[in-house]
C-alpha positions in Angstrom: -11.1 -4.5 -2.5 -8.8 -7.5 -2.6 -6.0 -5.6 -4.3 -6.3 -2.5 -2.0 -6.4 -4.8 1.0 -3.3 -6.8 0.1 -1.3 -3.8 -0.9 -2.0 -1.9 2.3 -1.2 -5.0 4.4 2.1 -5.5 2.6 3.1 -1.9 2.9 2.2 -1.9 6.6 4.1 -5.2 7.3 7.2 -3.7 5.7 7.2 -1.0 8.3 5.6 1.9 6.3 2.9 2.5 8.8 1.9 5.9 7.6 1.8 5.0 3.9 -0.4 1.9 4.4 -3.6 4.0 4.8 -3.2 5.4 1.3 -3.7 2.0 -0.2 -7.1 1.7 1.5 -8.4 5.2 1.7 -9.6 5.6 -1.9 -11.6 2.4 -1.8 -12.8 3.1 1.7 -14.2 6.5 0.8 -16.4 4.9 -1.9 -18.0 2.5 0.5 -21.4 3.0 2.3 -20.8 3.9 5.9 -21.4 1.2 8.4 -21.1 -1.8 6.1 -18.6 -4.5 7.1 -16.2 -3.6 4.3 -16.3 0.1 5.3 -15.8 -0.7 9.0 -12.9 -3.1 8.2 -11.0 -0.5 6.2 -11.9 2.3 8.6 -10.6 0.2 11.4 -7.4 -0.8 9.7 -6.7 2.8 8.7 -7.0 3.8 12.3 -5.1 0.7 13.5 -2.1 1.7 11.3 -2.4 5.3 12.6 -2.4 4.1 16.2 0.8 2.0 15.6 2.4 5.0 13.8 1.7 7.3 16.7 2.8 4.7 19.3 6.1 4.2 17.5 6.5 8.0 17.5 5.8 8.0 21.3 2.6 10.0 20.9 0.9 8.0 23.6 -2.3 10.0 23.7 -2.9 9.8 20.0 -2.1 6.1 20.0 -4.6 5.4 22.8 -7.4 7.4 21.1 -6.9 5.8 17.7 -6.5 2.3 19.2 -9.8 2.7 21.0 -11.8 4.0 18.0 -10.2 1.4 15.7 -11.3 -1.3 18.0 -14.8 0.0 17.9 -14.9 -0.1 14.1 -13.7 -3.7 14.1 -15.9 -4.9 16.9 -18.5 -7.4 15.7 -16.8 -8.1 12.4 -16.1 -11.8 11.6 -12.8 -12.9 13.1 -11.3 -13.5 9.6 -13.4 -11.2 7.5 -12.1 -10.8 4.0 -9.2 -13.0 5.0 -7.8 -10.6 7.6 -6.8 -11.4 11.1 -9.5 -9.1 12.5 -9.8 -10.9 15.8 -6.1 -10.7 16.5 -6.0 -7.0 15.5 -8.9 -6.3 17.9 -7.0 -8.0 20.8 -3.8 -6.0 19.9 -5.7 -2.8 19.9 -7.2 -3.4 23.3 -3.7 -4.0 24.7 -2.3 -0.9 22.9 -5.1 1.3 24.3 -4.2 0.0 27.8 -0.4 0.1 27.5 0.8 2.1 24.5 4.3 2.1 25.7 4.3 -1.7 25.3 5.1 -1.2 21.6 8.7 -0.4 22.7 9.0 -3.9 24.1 8.2 -5.7 20.9 7.3 -5.5 17.3 3.9 -4.2 16.3 1.4 -6.9 15.3 1.7 -8.1 11.7 -1.4 -8.1 9.5 -2.2 -11.3 7.6 -4.3 -12.1 4.6 -5.7 -15.6 4.2 -3.1 -16.7 6.8 -0.1 -15.2 5.0 2.0 -12.4 6.5 2.3 -10.4 3.3 5.3 -8.2 2.5 6.0 -6.1 -0.6 8.0 -9.0 -2.0 4.8 -11.2 -2.0 2.7 -8.9 -4.2 1.7 -9.8 -7.7 3.0 -7.6 -10.6 -0.4 -5.8 -10.7 -0.4 -5.2 -7.0 3.2 -4.0 -7.2 2.2 -1.3 -9.6 -0.4 0.0 -7.1 2.1 -0.2 -4.2 4.6 1.8 -6.3 2.1 4.6 -6.7 1.3 4.6 -3.0 5.0 4.7 -2.0 6.0 7.3 -4.6 3.5 9.7 -2.9 4.8 8.7 0.6 8.4 9.3 -0.4 7.8 12.5 -2.4 8.5 11.3 -5.9 6.6 12.4 -9.0 3.3 10.5 -8.7 2.4 11.3 -12.4 5.6 9.6 -13.6 4.8 6.4 -11.6 1.2 6.4 -13.0 2.7 6.5 -16.5 5.2 3.8 -15.7 2.5 1.7 -14.1 0.3 2.1 -17.2 3.2 1.0 -19.4 3.9 -2.0 -17.1 0.2 -3.1 -17.1 0.0 -2.7 -20.9 3.0 -5.0 -21.3 1.5 -7.5 -18.9 -1.7 -7.5 -20.9 0.3 -8.4 -24.0 2.0 -11.2 -22.1 5.3 -9.5 -21.5 6.3 -10.2 -17.9 9.9 -9.1 -18.6 9.0 -5.5 -19.2 11.7 -3.2 -17.8 9.0 -0.9 -16.4 7.9 -3.7 -14.1 11.4 -4.6 -13.1 12.1 -1.0 -12.1 8.9 -0.7 -10.2 9.7 -4.0 -8.3 13.1 -2.5 -7.5 11.7 0.8 -6.3 9.2 -0.9 -4.0 11.4 -3.7 -2.6 14.9 -2.1 -2.8 16.9 -0.1 -0.3 16.3 3.6 0.3 19.8 4.4 -1.0 18.9 3.0 -4.4 15.6 4.8 -5.0 17.0 7.9 -6.6 18.9 5.9 -9.2 15.9 3.7 -9.9 13.7 6.8 -10.3 16.2 8.3 -12.8 16.2 5.1 -14.8 12.4 4.9 -14.7 12.1 8.6 -15.8 14.4 7.9 -18.8 12.5 4.8 -19.8 9.1 6.6 -19.7 10.5 9.6 -21.7 12.0 7.2 -24.3 8.7 5.3 -24.6 6.7 8.5 -25.1 9.2 9.9 -27.5 8.9 6.8 -29.7 5.1 7.0 -29.6 5.3 10.7 -30.7 7.6 9.7 -33.6 4.9 7.4 -35.1 1.9 9.5 -34.4 0.1 10.5 -37.6 2.4 8.5 -39.9 -0.5 6.6 -41.4 -3.1 9.4 -41.3 -4.4 10.7 -44.6 -3.1 14.1 -45.6 
C-alpha cells in the first residue's frame, strides 16, 4: 500500500494526472469494498480523474468526478495513511462548485507524511514501479521495463546501487520527454546484453 500510494502521489504531482491512477488501481482492486483503504484509493483515483478532466475543460466530467471522489473520502481521517485527505476533500468541494477555477491556479498537490512528493523523491524500489506505470502511459514496451526493473531490483538485493539499469530507469522517469527515446534504446540494449550473457552460461555445468 505504501509504495503504491507514494508512487501515485509522485506521478500526480509531476503533472501526469492520467497516469497516477495506474499506480493505485491494481492495489485498489484487491481491497474489500468500503474499507478505509479502499475508499482512500477510490477517492484518489477519482480525484486525479477530476483534475484531468478539468484541465481538459471537460467541466461536466470534472464536476461529477469531484462530487463522487469527495463522497468516497468523506469521513476518512484527515491524514489517513499520511495523505492530506482533509485538504483534498476541501479542494474537491471547490472544484465541484467551480471547475473553471482550475484555470486560475495550479491543481492541489498531494502530500505524504507532510511531504510534497515528486518523482525525484522516490526510492530506487519505488522508481522501478513508477517506470513501469509511466512506460504504459507513454506507450513504451511494458515487458521490457518489467525485465529492466527485475534486473535493477536483483542488483539492489546484491547491494549494487550503481547498477546501470537503475540509472536508466531514473533517467526515464525523471528526464525530459525529448530524451526518452534514447534512454529506451539504451535500456533495450542493456536488457538484451544481460539476457544474452545469461543464455551463454546456461547449461555449462549440467551433466551430459
